[in-house]
N, C-alpha and C positions, 0 to 999 in steps of 0.2 A: 318936257321936251327941251333939249339943250341946243337945237339947231333948227333952221327953217325946215318946214315940212317937205319931205321928199315924196311921200304918198299921202293923198287926201281922199278919203271915202266919206260920202255924205248921202243920207237918205236911202241907203242901199236896201233894196227889196228883191226877193226872188220867189216866184210863184210856180209851183208844179201843178197844173190843173187847178183843182179847188184848194190845194194846200199852200198856205203862205209860210214858206220855210224860213225866210229871213224878212224882217220888217223893221225899217227905220234904223239901220246900223250905220254909225258914223265914227270915224277915228282918223287921226293923223299919225304918221310915223316920221320922225326927224331923220336927217341924213346920217346921224351917228348913233342911232338909237336901236336898242333891242326891245321890241314891242310884242307882248304875248296876248293871245286870245285864249281864254279858258271857259269852261262850262261843262255841265254834265253831258252824257251822251244824248244826241238829239237836239242839242242847243243851237245848232246851225253853224258851227265853227267851220266845218269843211266846206259847206256851201258858200260861205263868205270867201274862203280861200279860192274856191273854184271860180267865183265871180271875178275876184281881183286878178287871178292868173290867166283869165281868158278862156277857161274851159266851159264856163256858162256865160250866156248873155243875160245880164240882170234884167229883171222886170221893171225896175225903177231905180232912180238915184244916179250918182255920178262917181267916177273913179279917175283921179288925176295923178299922173306920175311926172314929177318935175314940171308941173303946170301944163302938161299935155294930157288931154282926155284919152283914156285907154279902154273904157268899158265898151264892149262890142267888138273889140279887136280879137282876132284869133290868137291862141296861146303862143304860136311861134312869133307873131308880130309883137306881142307883149314882151317876149324874151329878147327880141332884137332891141327893144327900148331900154333894156337893162334890168328887167325883173324876171328872176328865174326861181324855180322851186324844186324841192324834193317831194317824195310821196311817202305816205304811211307805210306802204309796202314797197320796198326797194325796187326800183325799175332800172336795172343795168342791162347792157347787152351781154348776157351771161355766157354766151359762147365765144365772145371775144376776150382777149387778154385784158388785164388791168390797164396796161399801157395803151392798147388799141381803143379802149373806152374813152380815154382822155384825148386821143388824136381825133377820133370821130367827133367829139364835142366841139372841136375847133374849126370844123369844116366851113362854117358860115363866115368865119373871120379870115380865112386864107384868101389873100387878094390875088387869086389866080383863076384862070378859066380853063375850059376843056382843052383848048389847043396847047396852052402852056404846059398842062399836065401830060398831054399826049407826047409832046416833043421834049419834055424834061428841060425846059429853058431855065437859065440861071435864076430868074425870079421865082420860078416854081420850086427849085431846089432850096432857095433861101427860105421860102415860106415853110417848106417841109422841115427844115432844120430848126426854125424858130418854134414850130409846133412841138417838135420832139423835146427841145430844151424846156419849153413851158411845162410839158407833161412830166418830165423828170423832176423839175422843181416842185411841182405839186405832190408828186409821190414822196419826195423827201419831206415836205412840210407835213404831210399826213402820216409819216412814219410807215409807209407801205411800199417803199421802193423795192425791197427784196422780193415782193410778189409781182413785179412788173410783167413777167411773162407767164403768169398763172391765169387760167381762165377765171373771169370775174365771178362766175357761178360757184367756183370752188373755194372762194375766200370765206373765212369766218365771218359771221354776221356783222360783228362790230366793224370789221375792215370793209365790208360792203357799204356800210353806212358812210364811212370816211371817203370811200371812192365816189359815192354818189354826191357828197358835198363838194369834193374836189372837181368833179365833172361840171357842177354848177359854177364854181368859183373860177375855173379856167376860162370862162367866157367873159370875165371881168364885169360882173353885174354891179348895179348900184344898190339893188335890194334883193336879199336872199330870203326866200320863204321856206321855212322848215316845217313839214307836216309830221308831227309826233316823232321827232328824231330819236328820242330815248326809248321808243317802243322796242322791246326785245333785248335791250342792253342790260348787262349786269351792273351792280352798284359802282364798281371801279370804272367801267366804260362810261357810265353817266357822269361821273366826276370829270373824266377826261373830256367828254363832250362839252361840259360847261366851260372848261378852260379853252377848248377849241373855239367855241362861239365868241368868247371874249377876245381871243387873239384875232379872229377874222375881222371883228369890228375895229379893233385898235390898230392893227397892222395894215389892213387893206381898205379901211374906210367904208366898209359895206354896212348898210343898215340891215337889220334882221327882223322879219315878221314871223312869229312862232305860234304854232298850235301845239299844246302839250298837256298831258294828263299828270305827269310827274311834278308834283307841287314843289319838291325840293329844288329841282332844276329851274322851274319857272321863277320861284322866289329868288334864287341865287343869281340868275343871269339877266333878268328883265329890268329895264328902266321903268316901264309902265305896263299896266295890264288892263285889258278889256274883259269884263265878265259878261257872258251871255246866258240866257235861259229862254227856252221855247222860241228861239229865233229872234229875240229882242235883247238889246243891251241892258244890263242892270246898272253897271257903273264902270268908270275908267279911273284908275288911280295908281299911286305908287304901291309897290309890293306890301309895305307895312299897312297902308290904308285898306288894301284889298283883304289882307289877312284878318283884319279886325272888323270888317264891315258885317253887321248881322245878316244882311240880305245874302251876302256871299256864303256865309257859314250855313245858312238855311238851305240855299239852293244847291250848293256845290260840295261843301266840306261836310255837310250833315250837322244835325243837332240832336241833343238828347230829348 
């Protein structure tokens, strides 16, 4: 880790009735880091994501974002603190246009109230204009401006993925959580995704927490990797260390 920890998770556990789905998971993500969590199906990766993102209330352990405890907060409160996420299955407002999806994402940051909107006061119009400018900038960045007025549900799948990431980034997060962003993408789109993640980190100073099954993407983009199996951590290390570790090869990559 090359910078002070932005996210600190320690002793994380999650129990569903009699099932202990996550047990004793801990890791830190630096402010300029791409940190990946990998493991076979059922390893507990998504449960960890849901605990960190506020969708589950952990049974035990602690989660701190910029030294402020966030476990137990609702997901929208976690997002307001600067931690946002995508989902394995793209979740867009598919009946809205591409542009409208990015405008809606900014509503909590528009510094206007009901009366300002009702009477179209100058401050409201300025906020509207800023929101539109931000949306267009992100459409340009993602290379999907030409689809601005198309319904989001009619976009090609790879473009939907880019729109979903843009919708997260337009809220100016400190930490972006990506849940299997390469799922459903072709090889060229996966290479483009790797470059995109690298650009987001370098140009916008956002840290990335990643769950992904595509090992080429994980090894190519991650600074460090946590490997899980059966709800527990096996190891945390650099990509080269993870690739060579016999426990990882046995648990995840397979062995003869």
